[in-house]
C-alpha positions in Angstrom: -13.1 -24.6 -28.2 -11.6 -28.1 -28.8 -10.3 -30.4 -26.1 -6.7 -29.9 -27.4 -7.1 -26.1 -27.1 -8.6 -26.4 -23.6 -5.7 -28.7 -22.5 -3.1 -26.4 -24.0 -4.6 -23.4 -22.3 -4.7 -25.2 -18.9 -1.1 -26.3 -19.4 0.0 -22.8 -20.3 -2.0 -21.3 -17.4 -0.6 -23.9 -14.9 2.7 -22.2 -14.1 1.1 -18.8 -13.8 -1.6 -20.3 -11.5 1.2 -21.8 -9.3 3.0 -18.5 -9.3 -0.2 -16.8 -8.0 -0.6 -19.3 -5.1 -0.5 -18.0 -1.6 2.3 -20.3 -0.6 4.6 -19.0 -3.4 3.7 -15.4 -2.5 4.5 -16.0 1.1 7.8 -17.6 0.3 8.6 -14.7 -2.1 7.7 -12.1 0.5 9.9 -13.8 3.2 12.7 -14.2 0.7 12.5 -10.6 -0.4 12.5 -9.3 3.2 15.3 -11.6 4.1 17.3 -10.6 1.0 16.8 -6.9 1.7 17.8 -7.3 5.3 20.8 -9.4 4.5 22.0 -7.2 1.7 21.5 -4.1 3.9 23.3 -5.7 6.8 26.1 -7.1 4.6 26.5 -3.8 2.8 26.8 -1.8 6.1 29.2 -4.4 7.6 31.3 -4.3 4.4 31.6 -0.6 4.3 32.3 -0.3 8.0 35.0 -3.0 7.8 36.4 -1.5 4.6 36.8 1.9 6.2 38.2 0.4 9.4 40.8 -1.7 7.5 41.8 1.0 5.1 42.0 3.6 7.9 44.1 1.4 10.1 46.5 0.5 7.2 46.9 4.1 6.0 47.2 5.6 9.5 49.9 3.0 10.4 51.8 3.6 7.2 51.5 7.4 7.3 52.6 7.6 11.0 55.6 5.4 10.2 56.5 7.4 7.2 56.3 10.7 9.2 58.4 9.3 12.0 61.0 7.7 9.7 61.2 10.9 7.6 61.6 13.1 10.6 64.3 10.9 12.1 66.4 10.6 8.9 65.9 14.1 7.3 68.1 15.7 9.9 71.1 13.8 8.5 70.6 15.2 5.0 73.4 17.7 4.3 72.7 21.2 2.9 72.6 21.4 -0.8 72.1 17.6 -0.9 73.1 15.9 -4.1 71.0 13.4 -6.0 72.8 10.4 -4.4 72.0 12.0 -1.0 68.3 12.2 -1.9 68.3 8.6 -3.1 70.0 7.5 0.1 67.3 9.4 2.1 64.5 7.7 0.1 66.1 4.2 0.7 66.7 4.9 4.4 63.1 6.1 5.0 61.6 3.2 3.0 63.6 0.6 5.0 61.4 1.0 8.1 59.9 -2.4 7.6 56.3 -1.5 6.6 56.9 -2.3 2.9 56.4 1.0 1.3 58.5 2.9 -1.3 59.6 6.5 -1.1 60.3 9.1 -3.8 62.2 12.3 -2.9 61.9 15.4 -5.1 64.1 18.5 -4.8 63.6 21.6 -6.9 67.3 22.1 -6.9 67.7 18.8 -8.8 64.8 18.5 -11.2 66.6 15.9 -13.3 67.1 13.7 -10.3 65.0 10.6 -9.8 65.5 9.9 -6.1 63.5 6.7 -5.4 63.9 3.7 -3.2 62.7 1.7 -6.3 63.4 3.7 -9.4 62.2 1.0 -11.7 58.7 1.1 -10.3 58.0 4.6 -8.8 58.9 8.1 -9.9 57.6 11.6 -9.3 55.4 11.1 -12.4 53.4 8.5 -10.5 52.3 11.1 -7.9 48.9 12.6 -8.8 49.2 16.2 -9.8 46.5 17.3 -7.4 48.5 15.7 -4.5 51.7 17.4 -5.6 50.0 20.9 -5.7 48.4 20.3 -2.3 51.7 19.2 -0.7 53.6 22.2 -2.1 51.0 24.7 -0.8 52.2 26.6 2.2 49.7 27.3 5.0 49.7 30.3 7.3 51.3 29.6 10.6 48.9 30.4 13.5 48.4 29.4 17.1 46.3 26.5 15.9 48.6 25.7 12.9 52.3 25.7 14.0 53.5 24.1 10.8 53.4 25.6 7.3 53.5 22.2 5.6 51.5 19.1 6.4 51.3 15.4 5.4 48.6 14.7 2.8 47.5 11.4 1.3 45.4 10.0 -1.5 44.3 6.4 -2.6 45.1 5.8 -6.2 45.2 2.8 -8.6 48.5 2.3 -10.3 48.8 -0.4 -13.0 45.6 -1.9 -11.7 46.7 -2.2 -8.1 45.5 0.0 -5.2 48.1 2.3 -3.5 48.1 4.8 -0.7 50.2 7.8 -1.7 51.3 10.2 1.0 53.5 13.3 0.7 54.9 16.2 2.7 57.5 18.9 2.3 60.3 18.6 4.8 61.3 22.3 5.1 60.4 25.4 3.1 63.5 25.2 1.0 64.1 21.5 1.3 63.0 18.4 -0.6 59.5 16.8 -0.8 59.0 13.2 0.1 56.3 10.9 -1.2 55.3 7.4 0.1 53.8 4.6 -2.0 52.1 1.9 0.1 50.5 -1.0 -1.6 46.9 -1.9 -0.4 46.8 -5.2 -2.3 46.7 -7.2 0.9 43.9 -5.1 2.3 42.0 -5.5 -1.0 42.3 -9.3 -0.8 41.1 -9.2 2.8 38.1 -7.0 1.7 37.3 -9.3 -1.2 37.4 -12.3 1.2 35.1 -10.4 3.5 32.8 -9.6 0.6 32.5 -13.2 -0.5 31.9 -14.2 3.1 29.1 -11.7 3.4 27.7 -12.8 0.0 27.6 -16.5 1.2 26.0 -15.4 4.4 23.4 -13.5 2.4 22.7 -16.6 0.3 22.4 -18.8 3.4 20.1 -16.2 5.0 18.0 -16.3 1.8 17.8 -20.1 1.9 17.0 -20.1 5.6 14.2 -17.5 5.0 12.8 -19.7 2.2 12.7 -22.7 4.5 11.2 -20.6 7.3 8.6 -19.3 4.9 7.8 -22.8 3.7 7.3 -23.9 7.3 5.3 -20.8 8.2 3.2 -21.1 5.0 2.5 -24.8 5.8 1.3 -23.8 9.2 -0.9 -21.0 7.9 -2.1 -22.7 4.7 -3.0 -26.1 6.3 -6.2 -24.7 7.8 -6.9 -22.7 4.7 -6.6 -25.9 2.6 -8.9 -27.7 5.0 -11.3 -24.8 4.6 -11.1 -25.0 0.8 -11.7 -28.8 0.9 -14.7 -28.3 3.1 -16.1 -25.6 0.9 -15.6 -27.9 -2.1 -17.5 -30.7 -0.4 -20.2 -28.3 0.7 -20.6 -27.2 -2.9 -20.8 -30.8 -4.0 -23.9 -31.2 -1.8 -22.4 -32.7 1.4 -24.2 -30.3 3.6 -23.1 -32.1 6.8 -19.5 -30.9 6.2 -18.0 -29.2 9.2 -14.5 -28.1 10.3 -12.6 -28.8 13.5 -12.0 -25.6 15.5 -8.6 -25.4 17.1 -7.3 -22.5 19.0 -8.6 -18.9 19.2 -6.8 -17.1 16.4 -8.3 -15.6 13.2 -8.2 -19.0 11.4 -10.2 -20.5 14.2 -12.7 -17.7 13.9 -12.9 -18.3 10.2 -13.6 -22.0 10.8 -16.3 -21.2 13.3 -17.9 -18.8 10.7 -17.7 -21.5 8.1 -19.5 -24.0 10.4 -22.2 -21.5 11.2 -22.7 -20.7 7.5 -22.8 -24.4 6.6 -25.3 -25.1 9.4 -27.5 -22.2 8.2 -27.2 -23.4 4.6 -28.1 -26.9 5.7 -31.2 -25.8 7.5 -32.3 -23.6 4.6 -31.8 -26.4 2.0 -33.7 -28.9 4.2 -36.5 -26.3 4.5 -36.5 -25.7 0.7 -36.4 -29.4 0.0 -39.3 -30.0 2.3 -41.3 -27.2 0.6 -40.4 -28.6 -2.8 -41.5 -32.1 -1.9 -44.8 -30.6 -0.6 -45.2 -28.7 -3.8 -44.5 -31.8 -5.9 -46.9 -33.9 -3.8 -49.6 -31.2 -4.1 -49.3 -31.1 -7.9 -49.3 -34.8 -8.1 -52.3 -35.2 -5.8 -54.1 -32.4 -7.5 -53.5 -34.0 -10.9 -54.7 -37.3 -9.7 -57.8 -35.8 -8.2 -58.6 -33.8 -11.4 -58.0 -36.9 -13.6 -61.2 -38.7 -12.4 -63.7 -35.8 -13.1 -61.8 -34.9 -16.2 -62.3 -38.4 -17.5 -66.0 -38.1 -17.1 -66.1 -34.6 -18.5 -64.1 -35.7 -21.6 -66.6 -38.5 -22.2 -69.5 -36.0 -22.0 -67.7 -33.5 -24.3 -67.1 -36.3 -26.8 -70.9 -36.9 -26.9 -71.6 -33.2 -27.0 -69.2 -32.8 -29.9 -70.9 -35.6 -31.8 -74.3 -33.9 -31.3 -73.1 -30.4 -31.9 -74.6 -30.3 -35.4 -78.1 -31.0 -34.1 -78.0 -28.5 -31.3 -79.6 -25.1 -31.3 -77.3 -22.6 -33.2 -77.4 -20.4 -30.2 -76.0 -23.2 -28.0 -73.5 -24.8 -30.4 -70.7 -22.2 -30.0 -70.9 -22.6 -26.2 -70.8 -26.4 -26.6 -67.7 -26.2 -28.8 -66.0 -23.9 -26.4 -66.7 -26.3 -23.5 -65.3 -29.1 -25.6 -62.2 -27.2 -26.5 -61.4 -25.9 -23.0 -62.1 -29.4 -21.5 -59.5 -30.9 -23.8 -57.1 -28.1 -23.0 -57.6 -28.8 -19.3 -57.1 -32.5 -19.8 -53.9 -31.9 -21.7 -52.7 -29.5 -19.0 -53.3 -32.1 -16.3 -51.4 -34.8 -18.3 -48.5 -32.3 -18.8 -48.4 -31.5 -15.1 -48.3 -35.2 -14.2 -45.5 -35.8 -16.7 -43.6 -32.8 -15.3 -44.1 -34.2 -11.8 -42.7 -37.6 -12.9 -39.5 -35.9 -14.1 -39.2 -33.8 -11.0 -39.7 -36.8 -8.7 -37.2 -38.9 -10.8 -39.8 -41.6 -11.5 -39.8 -41.2 -15.3 -38.3 -44.3 -16.8 -37.4 -45.4 -20.3 -39.1 -48.4 -22.0 -36.5 -48.7 -24.7 -36.7 -50.6 -28.0 -34.6 -50.5 -31.2 -36.6 -48.7 -33.8 -36.0 -47.1 -37.2 -36.0 -43.3 -36.7 -37.6 -42.7 -40.2 -40.6 -45.0 -39.3 -41.0 -43.4 -35.9 -41.2 -39.9 -37.3 -43.5 -41.0 -40.1 -45.8 -42.7 -37.6 -45.9 -39.4 -35.6 -46.8 -37.4 -38.8 -49.4 -39.9 -40.1 -51.1 -40.2 -36.7 -51.7 -36.4 -36.6 -52.5 -36.0 -40.3 -49.6 -33.7 -40.9 -48.3 -35.4 -44.0 -49.4 -32.5 -46.3 -47.6 -29.9 -44.2 -44.3 -31.7 -43.4 -41.4 -32.4 -45.7 -39.4 -35.4 -44.4 -35.8 -36.1 -45.3 -35.1 -39.3 -43.3 -33.2 -42.2 -44.8 -34.2 -45.6 -43.6 -31.8 -47.8 -41.7 -30.9 -45.4 -38.9 -31.6 -47.6 -35.9 -31.5 -46.3 -32.3 -32.5 -47.8 -29.0 -35.2 -45.3 -27.7 -38.5 -45.1 -25.9 -41.0 -44.8 -28.9 -43.7 -43.2 -26.8 -41.5 -40.5 -25.3 -39.9 -39.7 -28.7 -43.4 -39.5 -30.2 -44.1 -36.8 -27.6 -40.9 -35.0 -28.5 -41.6 -35.1 -32.3 -45.2 -34.0 -31.8 -44.1 -31.0 -29.8 -41.4 -29.9 -32.1 -43.3 -30.4 -35.3 -46.6 -29.1 -33.8 -44.9 -25.9 -32.5 -43.3 -25.4 -35.9 -46.6 -25.7 -37.7 -48.4 -23.5 -35.1 -45.8 -20.7 -34.9 -43.8 -20.9 -38.1 -46.3 -22.2 -40.6 -45.8 -24.8 -43.3 -43.9 -26.3 -44.9 -42.1 -27.7 -41.9 -38.9 -29.6 -42.9 -37.7 -32.5 -40.8 -34.2 -33.8 -41.6 -32.5 -36.9 -40.0 -28.8 -37.7 -40.2 -26.5 -40.0 -38.4 -23.2 -38.9 -36.9 -20.6 -40.8 -34.9 -22.6 -42.6 -32.2 -25.6 -40.4 -32.4 -28.6 -39.4 -34.5 -29.5 -35.7 -35.3 -33.0 -34.6 -36.1 -33.5 -31.0 -37.4 -37.0 -29.5 -37.4 -37.2 -26.1 -39.3 -40.2 -23.9 -40.1 -40.9 -21.1 -42.5 -41.8 -18.4 -40.0 -40.1 -15.2 -38.8 -37.8 -17.0 -36.4 -37.4 -16.6 -32.7 -36.4 -13.2 -31.2 -32.9 -13.2 -29.7 -34.2 -12.3 -26.2 -36.6 -15.3 -26.3 -34.1 -18.0 -27.4 -32.6 -18.6 -23.9 -36.1 -19.2 -22.5 -37.9 -21.4 -25.1 -37.5 -24.5 -22.9 -38.6 -22.8 -19.7 -41.8 -24.0 -18.2 -44.9 -21.9 -18.8 -42.9 -19.5 -21.0 -44.8 -18.1 -24.0 -43.2 -15.8 -26.5 -46.3 -13.9 -27.5 -44.4 -10.9 -28.7 -42.6 -12.7 -31.5 -45.2 -15.2 -32.5 -48.9 -15.6 -32.8 -50.8 -16.2 -29.5 -50.2 -19.7 -28.2 -53.1 -21.7 -26.9 -50.8 -24.3 -25.3 -49.8 -24.6 -21.7 -46.2 -23.5 -22.2 -45.0 -27.0 -21.0 -44.6 -28.7 -24.3 -41.0 -27.8 -25.1 -39.8 -28.3 -21.5 -41.3 -31.8 -21.5 -39.7 -32.4 -24.9 -36.3 -31.4 -23.4 -36.8 -33.6 -20.4 -37.6 -36.6 -22.6 -34.5 -35.9 -24.7 -32.3 -35.6 -21.6 -33.7 -38.9 -20.2 -32.4 -40.5 -23.4 -29.0 -38.9 -22.8 -29.6 -36.3 -25.5 -30.5 -32.6 -25.8 -32.4 -30.1 -27.9 -31.1 -26.8 -29.1 -33.0 -23.8 -30.6 -31.6 -21.4 -33.1 -32.6 -19.3 -36.1 -31.8 -20.5 -39.5 -31.7 -18.7 -42.8 -35.5 -18.9 -42.9 -37.5 -19.5 -39.7 -36.5 -21.3 -36.5 -34.5 -24.5 -36.3 -34.8 -27.0 -33.4 -32.1 -29.7 -33.3 -32.6 -32.9 -31.4 -29.5 -34.9 -30.8 -29.8 -38.5 -29.4 -27.3 -41.2 -28.7 -27.9 -44.5 -30.6 -28.1 -46.2 -27.3 -29.6 -44.8 -24.1 -27.6 -44.2 -20.9 -27.7 -47.0 -18.2 -30.6 -46.7 -15.8 -30.1 -45.2 -12.4 -29.6 -47.5 -9.3 -32.6 -48.6 -7.4 -33.7 -46.2 -4.7 -32.5 -43.1 -6.7 -35.8 -42.4 -8.3 -36.9 -39.6 -6.0 -39.9 -39.5 -3.7 -42.0 -41.8 -5.8 -44.9 -39.4 -5.8 -46.2 -40.4 -9.2 -45.8 -43.6 -11.2 -45.2 -43.6 -14.9 -48.0 -44.2 -17.3 -48.5 -44.4 -21.0 -49.3 -41.1 -22.7 -50.4 -40.6 -26.2 -51.5 -37.1 -27.0 -51.1 -34.3 -29.5 -48.6 -31.6 -29.5 -48.8 -29.3 -26.5 
C-alpha cells in the first residue's frame, strides 16, 4: 500500500474513529436520555394543558349557550316565524362570549335563522351532530330530559370551531352554537414552541453536563492510556497516582501492580539474558585458544594425510573436517554475541560493489559456478569485511542447496543498491520461508542435509541491518531468490555508551560461507 493510500485511509477513518470515542458516546447517551425525557415531559405537559384549555373554553361556551338559550327561548312565540327564529339566534349569540348561533325549525325548512348568515348556516353543522341532537332519549329517573346538549370540535375553512347543539322542546326548534377556538389554538401553539425551546435547552444542557462528566471520567482513563503507552515504549518505571477509592482508583492500583510485576520480570529476564550472553562470550573465548592449537595440528595432519596408513587416513580427514566446523561455529557464536551485545561496529569505506563481489567469488574459487551481472561504477560506503561475509553466505548457500549456476545481479535504485542471488534448485518450501533467517534453523525437509551451523543467514541479516539494509527471501521462476538491499551510505553510528554490555570486542573475520 502506498503512503498516499495509507494517508487517505487514515483520513477517511478519522471521523469514524472520533465517532467511536468514549467521550462522544457518553455525550450521545446523555443527549439521548435528556431528549427522551424532555420530549416525554413536554408531550405530557402539552397534552394535559391542551385538554385543560380546550375543556375550559368549551365548558364555558356551552354553559353560557345553555343558559342564554334557556333564558330567551321562553320569549319565542308559538308557530314562530323565520324573523322570530333569526331574532332568537341573534339574542342568544349576544351574550358576550363571541359565538354565533344557528336556529333550525322543521316548520321552516327554507329559513336560514343565523346570527351571522353570511358565515354560518345549518349546512355547516356536521351531519353526525345533527342526527345525535335530534335523537330523543327515554325519560327515566336518572334522565329527566328527552333532549341534551351535544358538542363536537370541527375545522371550518381551516379554523378550529366548537359546535354545540340542542333541541329546545320536542316540537320546537333546534339551536346550534359555533364558537371559534382560534385563540386557544394560538395559545397552544405558543405553549408548543415554548416546550420545544425548553427541550432544546435541556438537550444543550445535557450535552454540557455530559461533557463535564466525561471529562471527569475520561481524565483518569487518558492518564491510564498515556501510562500504558509509555510502558509499552519501555519506560518500565511508569506509575499512576492513585486518588480516591472508586473503580478508577482500583484500576490505577491494578495497573501499578501489573507494571511493577512486569518491571521485575523484565529485569530478571534481562539479567538472565546478560548472563547467557556473557556465558556464550566467555565460552567462545575459552574455546578459541585450544581450537587455535587444534587447527594448527589439523593443518599438519591434512598435509600428511596422503602418507598415513589407509586405515587411519579417513579418521584423520574426519577430525580435520569437524575441527574446522567447530572453529567456524565458535567464530559464528562470537559474531552473534557481538550483535546481541551491540558492540558490532562498521569499518566503512567507499568501494565498487562489482569489485567486492568479484573478490568474494575469486577468493573462494566460485568463478566457474557463478554468473555475475554487475556493472562497474556502483559505489557504496560499506564495511567490505562484513559484506564479504554476507555475499559468502548467500552465494555459498545457493551453491550448496540450489546448485549451479548461481546468478548474482546488481542494480542501483534511488539511494540504494540491490543485489539478487538466485539459484537453480527446487526453491524454498512456503512453510520454511518465514524462518530462513532464524538462528539454528535448518530446512532439511526441502533441501539436502546442511552441514552448517544454521547461523550463516542470521549473521548475514544482522550484517545487512547494521548497514541500514535488509535481506528478503522468496521463490523465483526457477529456484530461490535472496535480495540484499543496502543504502549507498550507512546510517550514522550510535552514541557512545549505547553499545550494550561490552561483553565481546569486534575483531576481523575472514572465513568461508557458513
